[in-house]
C-alpha positions as CSV (number, residue, x, y, z in Angstrom):
1,M,31.2,-63.3,110.2
2,N,30.6,-63.9,113.9
3,H,26.9,-63.1,114.4
4,T,27.3,-63.0,118.2
5,T,29.4,-59.8,117.9
6,P,28.0,-56.5,116.7
7,W,29.2,-55.9,113.1
8,H,30.7,-52.5,113.9
9,L,33.1,-54.0,116.5
10,G,34.8,-56.2,114.0
11,R,36.8,-55.4,110.8
12,L,35.4,-52.8,108.4
13,A,36.5,-52.0,104.9
14,G,36.1,-48.4,103.7
15,F,36.0,-47.8,100.0
16,D,36.0,-44.5,98.2
17,T,36.8,-43.1,94.7
18,E,37.6,-39.8,93.2
19,S,36.7,-39.3,89.5
20,T,36.5,-37.1,86.4
21,G,33.0,-35.9,87.3
22,V,29.7,-36.9,88.9
23,N,28.0,-38.8,86.0
24,V,28.4,-42.5,87.0
25,E,27.5,-43.7,83.5
26,T,30.2,-41.8,81.7
27,D,32.8,-40.5,84.1
28,R,36.0,-42.3,85.0
29,I,37.8,-43.3,88.2
30,V,41.0,-41.3,88.9
31,T,41.9,-42.5,92.4
32,A,40.5,-45.2,94.7
33,C,41.2,-46.5,98.1
34,L,40.2,-49.6,100.0
35,V,41.2,-49.6,103.6
36,E,40.5,-52.2,106.2
37,V,40.2,-50.8,109.8
38,G,39.0,-51.8,113.2
39,G,38.9,-55.2,114.9
40,K,41.9,-54.2,117.1
41,H,44.3,-54.4,114.1
42,P,46.1,-51.6,112.3
43,P,44.6,-50.1,109.1
44,I,45.6,-51.8,105.9
45,P,45.2,-49.4,103.0
46,A,45.3,-50.1,99.2
47,N,45.5,-47.1,96.9
48,W,45.2,-46.7,93.2
49,L,46.0,-43.8,90.9
50,L,44.7,-44.5,87.4
51,N,45.2,-42.9,84.0
52,P,41.5,-42.6,83.0
53,G,42.4,-42.1,79.3
54,V,40.4,-38.8,79.2
55,E,41.0,-35.3,80.2
56,I,40.3,-34.5,83.9
57,P,38.2,-31.4,84.0
58,E,39.5,-28.5,86.1
59,Q,36.5,-28.7,88.3
60,A,37.3,-32.3,89.2
61,T,41.0,-31.5,89.8
62,A,39.9,-28.7,92.1
63,V,38.2,-31.3,94.2
64,H,40.7,-34.1,94.4
65,G,44.0,-32.4,93.2
66,I,44.8,-34.8,90.4
67,T,45.6,-33.2,87.1
68,T,45.5,-34.8,83.7
69,E,49.2,-34.5,83.4
70,R,49.9,-36.3,86.7
71,A,47.4,-39.1,85.9
72,R,49.1,-39.7,82.6
73,S,52.6,-39.7,84.0
74,E,52.0,-41.5,87.3
75,G,48.7,-43.4,86.9
76,Q,48.5,-47.0,85.9
77,D,46.5,-48.4,83.0
78,A,42.8,-47.9,83.8
79,A,41.7,-51.4,82.8
80,E,44.5,-53.0,84.9
81,G,43.6,-50.8,87.8
82,I,39.9,-51.4,87.6
83,A,40.5,-55.2,87.5
84,Q,42.7,-54.9,90.7
85,I,40.0,-52.8,92.5
86,V,37.2,-55.3,91.7
87,A,39.5,-58.2,92.8
88,A,40.3,-56.5,96.1
89,L,36.7,-55.7,96.8
90,T,35.7,-59.2,95.9
91,Q,38.2,-60.6,98.4
92,V,36.9,-58.3,101.2
93,V,33.3,-59.1,100.5
94,L,33.8,-62.9,100.4
95,S,35.7,-62.7,103.7
96,G,32.5,-61.4,105.3
97,T,33.8,-58.0,106.0
98,P,31.2,-55.2,105.5
99,L,32.0,-52.5,102.9
100,V,31.5,-49.0,104.2
101,I,30.8,-46.6,101.4
102,M,29.5,-43.1,101.7
103,N,26.7,-42.7,99.1
104,A,27.3,-46.3,97.8
105,P,25.3,-45.9,94.6
106,Y,27.8,-43.4,93.4
107,D,31.0,-45.3,93.9
108,L,29.7,-48.8,93.2
109,T,27.8,-47.8,90.1
110,L,30.9,-45.9,88.8
111,L,33.0,-49.0,89.4
112,D,30.4,-51.2,87.8
113,R,30.4,-49.1,84.6
114,E,34.1,-49.0,84.5
115,A,34.3,-52.8,84.7
116,R,31.8,-53.1,81.9
117,R,33.7,-50.6,79.8
118,Y,36.8,-52.7,80.0
119,G,35.1,-56.1,79.7
120,I,35.9,-57.0,83.4
121,K,33.5,-59.2,85.4
122,T,31.7,-56.8,87.7
123,L,31.7,-57.0,91.5
124,T,28.0,-57.9,91.8
125,D,28.4,-60.5,89.1
126,T,31.2,-62.0,91.1
127,V,29.9,-61.9,94.6
128,G,26.2,-62.0,94.0
129,Q,24.1,-61.9,97.1
130,D,27.2,-61.8,99.4
131,L,27.6,-58.1,99.0
132,R,27.1,-56.3,102.4
133,V,27.4,-52.5,102.4
134,I,27.1,-50.0,105.2
135,D,26.2,-46.6,103.8
136,P,26.6,-43.7,106.3
137,R,24.5,-41.5,104.2
138,V,21.5,-43.8,104.4
139,I,21.8,-44.8,108.0
140,D,22.4,-41.3,109.2
141,K,19.2,-40.1,107.4
142,R,17.4,-43.1,109.0
143,V,18.4,-42.3,112.6
144,D,18.2,-38.5,112.3
145,P,15.7,-37.7,109.5
146,Y,14.8,-34.2,110.4
147,R,18.2,-32.7,111.1
148,K,18.7,-29.5,109.0
149,G,21.7,-28.9,106.8
150,K,23.7,-30.8,104.3
151,R,24.8,-34.5,104.8
152,T,28.1,-34.7,102.9
153,L,30.8,-36.8,104.5
154,T,32.4,-33.6,105.8
155,D,29.1,-32.6,107.4
156,L,28.6,-36.1,109.0
157,C,32.2,-36.0,110.4
158,A,31.4,-32.7,112.0
159,H,28.1,-33.9,113.4
160,Y,29.5,-37.2,114.8
161,Q,32.8,-35.6,115.9
162,V,34.9,-37.7,113.6
163,K,38.3,-36.4,112.5
164,L,38.7,-35.9,108.7
165,D,42.1,-35.3,107.4
166,G,42.3,-34.3,103.8
167,A,38.7,-34.4,102.6
168,H,38.2,-35.4,99.0
169,S,41.2,-37.7,99.0
170,A,40.0,-41.3,98.6
171,D,42.0,-42.7,101.5
172,A,41.0,-40.0,104.0
173,D,37.3,-40.3,103.0
174,A,37.3,-44.1,103.2
175,I,38.6,-44.1,106.7
176,A,36.3,-41.3,107.8
177,A,33.3,-43.1,106.4
178,C,34.2,-46.1,108.6
179,R,34.5,-43.9,111.6
180,V,31.1,-42.3,111.0
181,A,29.5,-45.7,110.5
182,W,31.0,-46.9,113.8
183,R,29.7,-43.8,115.6
184,I,26.2,-44.2,114.3
185,A,26.2,-48.0,115.1
186,S,27.5,-47.3,118.6
187,E,24.9,-44.7,119.3
188,F,21.8,-46.3,117.7
189,G,21.0,-49.9,118.5
190,E,18.7,-50.2,115.5
191,I,21.9,-50.0,113.4
192,G,24.5,-51.5,115.6
193,N,22.6,-54.5,116.8
194,A,21.2,-55.5,113.4
195,F,22.6,-58.5,111.6
196,L,24.3,-57.6,108.4
197,D,21.9,-59.5,106.2
198,E,19.0,-57.7,107.8
199,L,20.7,-54.3,107.6
200,Q,21.4,-54.8,103.9
201,D,17.7,-55.3,103.2
202,L,16.7,-52.4,105.5
203,Q,19.1,-50.0,103.9
204,E,17.7,-50.9,100.5
205,D,14.2,-50.0,101.8
206,W,15.4,-46.9,103.6
207,A,17.2,-45.6,100.5
208,A,14.2,-46.1,98.3
209,A,11.9,-44.3,100.8
210,Q,14.4,-41.4,101.2
211,A,14.7,-41.0,97.5
212,A,10.9,-41.0,97.1
213,S,10.6,-38.4,99.8
214,F,13.2,-36.1,98.2
215,Q,11.6,-36.6,94.8
216,A,8.2,-35.5,96.2
217,Y,9.9,-32.4,97.7
218,L,11.6,-31.5,94.4
219,R,8.3,-32.0,92.4
220,K,6.8,-29.1,94.3
221,Q,9.0,-27.0,92.1
222,N,9.6,-29.3,89.1
223,P,6.8,-31.9,88.4
224,D,9.3,-33.9,86.2
225,A,12.0,-34.3,88.9
226,V,13.2,-37.9,89.3
227,V,15.4,-39.2,92.1
228,D,16.8,-42.7,91.6
229,G,16.3,-44.8,94.8
230,S,18.4,-47.8,93.7
231,W,20.8,-49.0,96.3
232,P,23.6,-50.0,96.7
233,L,24.1,-49.4,93.0
234,R,22.0,-48.6,89.9
235,P,21.2,-51.4,87.6
236,A,23.1,-51.3,84.3
237,G,21.1,-50.1,81.3
238,G,19.1,-47.6,83.3
239,E,18.7,-43.9,82.9
240,S,22.0,-42.0,83.4
């Protein structure tokens, strides 16, 4: 990575998954996309449709449009697909390209547990300290902490005037996350001018503080509320 050029002006790699549900410990990946964009080169997408080996609930199908029947008939073997996804992410990370992942602890933890499920060496075990993630959810909340309303990817696209075609399809969401990250970095020097190593550590701190703040807010109504502030993924063996 050329440290004389701001990170957002080079190549970015967006990653997104769609799954059987929202529990990262037990749910399965149905689709995934890794798309390299920017750097004055055309986008290079890689898409996966997996057969997760379990029923896809109707609520999940309503979000991403993939039925159990389609996943079984068109999806590749889950273990094979997960191995390919980890290998593709590893190649991107080791090339020095930052991964842009909206709400990284969801997608990266989900992928981590899938890899462990199939006996595949995980991304973090492979790349170690080389992992560099840009999380639009974390950096948006850092630069604009008091903005009212939701902060889903759809909301961030609307706020930062980013076009989003086909929300809740992995490829559209991956590209949109890169565009949002680029807009934030272009507008806020604290983000755009930071070195990637520094920004990785800062986001870890910001995510923890944001989770602690949200937990304190929730505990006004529920004293037992817990918000996990782990970033960019939850350690294995923790609470689900």
